[in-house]
C-alpha positions in Angstrom: 50.6 112.1 -42.9 48.4 113.1 -40.1 44.6 112.7 -39.6 43.0 115.8 -38.3 40.0 116.2 -35.9 38.4 119.1 -34.1 40.0 120.4 -30.8 37.9 118.9 -28.0 37.2 120.1 -24.5 39.8 119.3 -21.9 39.6 117.7 -18.5 40.0 120.8 -16.2 41.9 118.9 -13.5 45.1 119.1 -15.6 47.4 122.1 -15.2 50.0 123.2 -17.8 52.8 121.4 -16.1 50.8 118.2 -15.9 50.4 118.2 -19.7 54.1 117.7 -20.4 54.4 114.0 -19.5 51.2 113.0 -21.4 52.4 115.0 -24.4 55.8 113.2 -24.4 53.9 109.9 -24.4 51.7 111.0 -27.4 54.8 112.2 -29.4 56.2 108.7 -29.0 53.1 107.5 -31.0 53.9 110.0 -33.8 57.4 108.7 -33.9 56.5 105.0 -34.0 53.9 105.2 -36.7 56.2 107.4 -38.9 58.9 104.7 -38.4 56.7 101.7 -39.2 55.2 103.4 -42.3 58.5 104.2 -43.9 59.8 100.6 -43.2 57.7 99.8 -46.3 60.3 101.5 -48.4 63.0 99.2 -47.2 60.6 96.2 -47.4 59.6 96.7 -51.0 63.0 95.9 -52.7 63.5 93.2 -50.1 60.3 91.4 -50.9 60.7 92.1 -54.6 64.0 90.1 -54.6 62.7 87.4 -52.3 59.6 86.6 -54.3 61.0 87.6 -57.8 58.3 90.2 -58.2 57.7 92.7 -60.9 57.7 96.4 -59.9 53.9 96.4 -60.2 53.6 93.4 -57.9 56.0 95.0 -55.4 53.8 98.1 -55.4 51.0 96.0 -53.9 52.9 96.5 -50.6 51.8 100.2 -50.6 48.4 99.2 -52.1 47.7 97.0 -49.1 49.0 99.5 -46.6 47.4 102.7 -47.8 44.3 100.8 -49.1 43.6 100.1 -45.4 43.8 103.8 -44.7 41.0 104.4 -47.2 38.7 101.5 -46.2 39.1 102.0 -42.4 38.6 105.8 -42.7 35.5 105.2 -44.9 34.1 102.7 -42.5 34.8 105.0 -39.5 33.2 107.9 -41.3 30.0 106.0 -42.1 29.7 104.7 -38.5 30.3 108.2 -37.2 27.5 109.6 -39.3 25.0 107.0 -38.1 25.9 106.4 -34.4 28.4 109.1 -33.5 32.2 109.1 -33.2 33.2 105.6 -32.0 36.4 106.6 -30.3 34.8 109.6 -28.6 32.2 107.3 -27.1 34.8 104.6 -26.2 37.4 107.0 -24.8 40.5 108.2 -26.6 42.9 106.6 -24.2 41.2 103.2 -24.8 41.1 103.9 -28.5 44.9 104.5 -28.6 45.6 101.3 -26.6 43.4 99.2 -29.0 45.1 100.7 -32.0 48.6 100.0 -30.6 47.6 96.3 -29.9 46.3 96.0 -33.5 49.6 97.4 -34.8 51.5 94.9 -32.6 49.4 92.1 -34.0 50.1 93.2 -37.6 53.8 93.2 -36.9 53.6 89.7 -35.3 51.9 88.4 -38.5 55.2 88.9 -40.3 56.6 85.9 -38.5 54.1 83.3 -39.8 54.2 85.0 -43.2 58.0 84.4 -43.3 57.5 80.8 -42.2 55.0 80.0 -44.9 56.8 82.3 -47.4 53.5 83.6 -48.9 53.5 87.1 -50.4 49.7 87.3 -49.9 50.3 86.6 -46.2 52.7 89.6 -46.0 50.1 91.8 -47.7 47.5 90.7 -45.1 49.9 91.5 -42.3 50.5 95.0 -43.8 46.8 95.6 -44.1 46.2 94.7 -40.4 49.2 96.9 -39.4 47.8 99.8 -41.4 44.4 99.4 -39.8 46.0 100.0 -36.4 48.0 102.9 -37.7 44.9 104.5 -39.1 43.0 104.2 -35.8 46.1 105.4 -33.9 46.2 108.6 -35.9 42.4 109.2 -35.5 42.8 108.8 -31.8 46.2 110.5 -31.1 45.9 113.7 -33.1 43.4 115.3 -30.8 45.7 114.7 -27.8 48.5 116.6 -29.5 46.1 119.5 -29.8 44.6 119.3 -26.3 47.7 118.9 -24.1 48.3 122.6 -23.3 46.9 126.0 -24.1 44.4 126.2 -27.0 46.3 129.1 -28.6 49.4 126.9 -28.9 47.7 123.8 -30.3 49.0 124.4 -33.8 52.5 124.6 -32.5 52.2 121.3 -30.6 50.8 119.6 -33.7 53.8 120.9 -35.8 56.2 119.6 -33.1 54.5 116.2 -33.0 54.7 116.1 -36.8 58.4 116.9 -36.6 58.9 113.9 -34.3 56.9 111.8 -36.8 59.5 112.9 -39.4 62.3 111.8 -37.1 60.8 108.3 -37.2 60.6 108.4 -41.0 64.2 109.5 -41.1 65.6 106.8 -38.8 63.4 103.9 -40.2 65.4 103.3 -43.4 68.7 103.3 -41.5 67.5 100.9 -38.8 65.7 98.7 -41.3 68.7 98.5 -43.5 71.0 97.5 -40.6 68.6 95.0 -39.2 67.6 93.3 -42.5 70.9 93.4 -44.3 73.4 93.2 -41.5 72.2 92.1 -38.1 69.8 89.4 -39.0 71.2 88.3 -42.4 72.4 84.7 -42.1 76.1 84.3 -43.0 76.0 87.7 -44.7 73.1 86.4 -47.0 69.7 88.1 -46.9 66.9 85.5 -46.8 63.2 85.7 -46.1 63.9 84.6 -42.5 65.8 87.8 -41.9 62.4 89.6 -41.6 61.1 87.6 -38.7 62.9 89.1 -35.7 62.9 92.7 -36.8 59.1 92.8 -37.0 58.7 90.9 -33.8 60.9 93.7 -32.2 58.6 96.4 -33.8 55.5 94.6 -32.6 56.9 94.4 -29.1 57.6 98.1 -29.1 53.9 98.8 -30.0 52.8 96.5 -27.1 55.2 98.2 -24.7 53.9 101.6 -25.7 50.3 100.3 -25.2 51.3 99.4 -21.6 52.8 102.9 -21.1 49.7 104.6 -22.4 47.5 102.4 -20.2 49.6 103.3 -17.1 49.6 107.0 -18.0 47.1 109.5 -16.6 45.8 111.1 -19.8 43.1 113.8 -19.7 39.6 113.0 -20.7 37.9 115.1 -23.3 34.8 115.1 -25.4 33.6 116.8 -28.6 30.3 118.5 -28.9 30.7 119.5 -32.6 27.6 118.8 -34.6 28.3 116.5 -37.5 26.3 117.4 -40.6 24.6 114.6 -42.5 24.5 114.2 -46.3 27.2 115.4 -48.6 27.1 119.1 -47.9 30.9 119.4 -47.7 31.2 118.4 -51.3 29.4 121.5 -52.4 32.6 123.5 -51.9 34.9 123.5 -54.9 38.1 124.2 -53.0 37.4 121.1 -50.9 36.8 118.9 -54.0 40.0 120.2 -55.6 41.7 119.7 -52.2 40.6 116.1 -52.0 42.3 115.4 -55.3 45.4 117.4 -54.2 45.7 115.1 -51.1 45.4 112.0 -53.4 48.1 113.4 -55.6 50.5 114.4 -52.8 50.3 111.2 -50.8 50.5 109.2 -54.0 53.5 111.1 -55.3 55.4 111.0 -52.0 54.8 107.3 -51.3 55.6 106.3 -54.9 58.9 108.2 -54.9 59.9 106.7 -51.5 58.8 103.2 -52.6 61.1 103.0 -55.6 64.1 105.1 -54.5 66.1 102.1 -53.5 65.6 100.5 -56.9 66.3 103.8 -58.5 69.7 104.1 -56.7 70.6 100.5 -57.6 70.1 101.3 -61.3 73.5 101.3 -63.2 72.5 104.6 -65.0 72.3 106.3 -61.5 75.0 105.0 -59.1 74.5 101.2 -59.1 74.6 101.1 -55.3 74.1 97.8 -53.4 70.7 97.5 -51.8 71.9 97.8 -48.2 73.7 101.1 -49.0 70.9 102.5 -51.0 68.5 101.8 -48.1 70.6 104.0 -45.9 70.3 106.9 -48.3 66.5 106.9 -47.9 67.3 108.9 -44.7 68.1 111.9 -46.9 64.7 111.7 -48.5 62.8 111.5 -45.3 65.3 113.7 -43.4 64.7 116.3 -46.0 61.0 116.1 -45.3 61.8 116.7 -41.6 64.0 119.7 -42.4 61.2 121.2 -44.6 58.4 120.5 -42.0 60.3 122.0 -39.1 61.3 125.0 -41.2 57.7 125.3 -42.5 56.4 125.4 -38.9 58.8 128.4 -38.3 58.0 130.0 -41.7 54.3 129.9 -41.2 54.4 130.7 -37.5 53.7 134.0 -35.8 57.3 135.2 -35.2 57.1 138.9 -35.8 60.8 139.5 -36.9 61.5 138.2 -40.4 65.2 138.1 -39.7 64.7 136.1 -36.5 62.4 133.7 -38.4 65.0 133.1 -41.1 67.7 132.6 -38.5 65.7 129.9 -36.7 65.0 128.2 -40.0 68.7 128.1 -41.0 69.8 126.8 -37.6 67.1 124.1 -37.7 68.1 123.0 -41.2 71.8 122.8 -40.2 71.2 120.8 -37.1 68.9 118.3 -38.7 71.2 117.9 -41.7 74.1 117.0 -39.4 72.0 114.5 -37.6 71.1 112.8 -40.9 74.7 113.0 -42.1 76.0 111.3 -39.0 73.5 108.5 -38.8 73.9 107.7 -42.5 77.6 107.4 -42.0 77.2 104.4 -39.7 78.4 101.1 -41.3 78.5 97.6 -39.7 81.0 95.2 -41.1 81.6 91.8 -39.5 79.7 92.8 -36.5 81.8 96.0 -35.9 80.3 99.5 -36.3 82.4 102.2 -37.9 81.9 105.6 -39.6 82.3 106.2 -43.3 81.9 110.0 -44.0 81.1 111.5 -47.4 83.4 114.3 -48.5 82.1 117.9 -48.7 82.2 117.5 -52.5 80.0 114.4 -52.3 77.5 115.9 -49.9 77.5 119.4 -51.6 74.5 118.8 -53.8 72.2 118.1 -50.9 73.4 121.3 -49.1 72.6 123.2 -52.3 69.1 121.6 -52.3 68.6 122.8 -48.7 69.5 126.3 -49.8 67.0 126.1 -52.6 64.4 124.8 -50.2 65.1 127.9 -48.0 64.7 130.1 -51.1 61.3 128.4 -51.8 60.1 129.5 -48.3 61.3 133.0 -49.0 59.4 133.0 -52.3 56.3 131.5 -50.5 56.2 134.7 -48.3 54.6 132.8 -45.4 51.5 132.1 -47.4 50.4 128.4 -47.5 48.9 128.5 -51.0 51.8 130.4 -52.6 54.4 128.1 -50.8 52.4 125.0 -52.1 52.6 126.3 -55.7 56.4 127.2 -55.5 57.3 123.8 -53.9 55.3 121.9 -56.6 57.2 123.7 -59.4 60.5 122.8 -57.7 59.4 119.1 -57.5 58.5 119.1 -61.2 62.0 120.3 -62.0 63.7 117.8 -59.7 61.7 114.9 -61.1 62.6 115.9 -64.6 66.3 115.8 -63.7 65.9 112.4 -62.0 64.0 110.9 -64.9 65.9 112.2 -67.8 69.6 112.7 -66.7 71.8 110.3 -64.8 74.6 109.7 -62.3 75.0 111.8 -59.1 72.8 114.6 -60.6 69.8 112.4 -60.9 70.6 110.7 -57.6 70.5 113.9 -55.5 67.6 115.3 -57.5 65.5 112.3 -56.5 66.6 112.4 -52.9 65.9 116.2 -52.8 62.3 115.8 -53.5 61.7 115.0 -49.8 62.6 118.6 -48.9 59.9 120.0 -51.1 57.2 117.4 -50.3 57.6 118.4 -46.6 54.9 121.1 -46.2 52.3 119.8 -48.6 50.1 117.8 -46.3 49.5 120.6 -43.8 49.1 123.3 -46.4 46.7 121.3 -48.6 44.7 120.3 -45.5 44.4 123.8 -44.1 43.4 125.3 -47.5 40.9 122.6 -48.2 38.9 123.0 -44.9 38.9 126.8 -44.9 35.5 128.3 -44.3 33.7 125.0 -44.2 32.3 125.8 -40.7 29.7 123.2 -39.7 31.0 121.0 -42.5 34.6 121.0 -41.2 34.5 117.5 -39.6 32.9 116.0 -42.7 35.4 117.7 -45.0 38.3 116.4 -42.8 37.0 112.8 -43.1 36.7 113.1 -46.9 40.3 114.4 -47.1 41.6 111.6 -45.0 40.1 109.0 -47.4 42.2 110.5 -50.2 45.3 109.1 -48.5 44.3 106.1 -50.8 46.5 107.9 -53.4 49.4 106.1 -51.6 47.9 102.8 -52.7 47.2 103.8 -56.3 50.0 105.9 -57.7 52.8 103.5 -56.7 51.1 100.8 -58.8 51.1 103.1 -61.9 54.7 103.9 -61.2 55.6 100.2 -60.9 53.8 99.3 -64.1 55.8 102.1 -65.9 59.0 100.8 -64.4 58.2 97.3 -65.7 57.6 98.6 -69.2 60.2 101.4 -69.6 62.6 101.1 -66.7 62.8 102.4 -63.1 64.4 105.8 -64.1 61.7 106.8 -66.5 59.1 105.7 -64.0 60.1 108.8 -62.0 58.4 110.9 -64.5 55.0 109.5 -63.4 54.8 111.7 -60.2 55.3 114.8 -62.3 51.6 114.7 -63.1 50.8 114.7 -59.4 52.7 117.9 -58.8 51.4 119.6 -61.9 48.0 119.3 -60.3 49.1 120.4 -56.9 50.7 123.5 -58.5 47.3 124.2 -60.0 45.7 123.8 -56.5 48.3 126.1 -54.9 47.9 128.9 -57.4 44.2 128.6 -58.4 42.2 125.7 -57.1 42.4 126.6 -53.4 40.4 129.8 -53.8 37.2 129.9 -51.8 34.1 131.0 -53.6 32.2 133.2 -51.3 28.9 132.2 -52.7 29.5 128.7 -51.3 30.4 129.8 -47.8 27.5 128.9 -45.3 26.1 131.7 -43.2 
């Protein structure tokens, strides 16, 4: 999930060729925050077992993490209204460095949390880490838009978001190998297994802070007038869009949070935790396939045949990357490959084909695609919640493919025609990321009462609402558009 800001004015000393190196640096930020966010999905079942938590208590991991998104964004918004944009005054390069240092400190807190073995300590560390990630997104997104020609800003943001998805795809694989193989003592997973992995992650944030500090990044400033009061809330399509963001983030995070527990259930496949964690890559890899294909589908390529060809090639390439990395196994310190047969992987290939059909039915229109993908998600979650075995297994993993384009489509539709209220509306949408803190708790409480499989019916309500927004709620009432 990305935070959006207006496109600022660039430092004129930079030429097109000089933008490439800074852009590579910025895309590393997108990768790293995607990686560390999805590590929560590996962390939840790990902490659940270590502290003998209920599903509801385990859901507090996402509550602490995404609750920070809401509180930090709200505080930032209030300060911006009263004194102006803090990062714009501080300097975006300095803002990125500060955010990276906070992320590093949050990761470092996992070490004393493991030493004292206090669940509340882990939640505090997650809150601090998420504070850094929130500030990082606020500071980094404008750079992805500014580093090049203004007319290609959208393309750069889509590319950066694709790199973000690469991080979310690799995180469950790396996390599973580190926690359950590399740092497990004598083959046994203990609370101490978490110390070194998060120190490594924290070190990566600090190294990246040094890289950014040493990089020559362009200066820019924004002169957009920020409207005071709650003028943006007068627009019904924004109000509906705020709830749509809440539902989307809540649904996506809730599904990812409990997928490992879902795959461990005997009614599904009864997989061991270390193996189930690897399969998370298909969920987040599916999101990467969908996002990259969505960037092509909603792009400005004139030839429909060429557009579809690029989408098919992209889906195939990303699929094989996910297929290869999830085939890695480490036994007794030795890495080897265990490949699934075509029959075993066939259901996911079918889901990719259905995802492509969804884009065709969406006809390149954000609202229509949003509605079609929501209906597909409702069907997949019904299969996951009310059937069993491999069918339910792949249906749950396939939801990532159809979650893929929701953030960008909802955000674009919600801020349409807001004009001078665009920045205010953007801030209000960002706050609704708090759905990632709330919906997993409801799903966890349902799992405690009726079992993890039936809990996968909870996000269905989220996508019913998003389908409404895609087909009806996004419509702009012309009487509300300011002159």
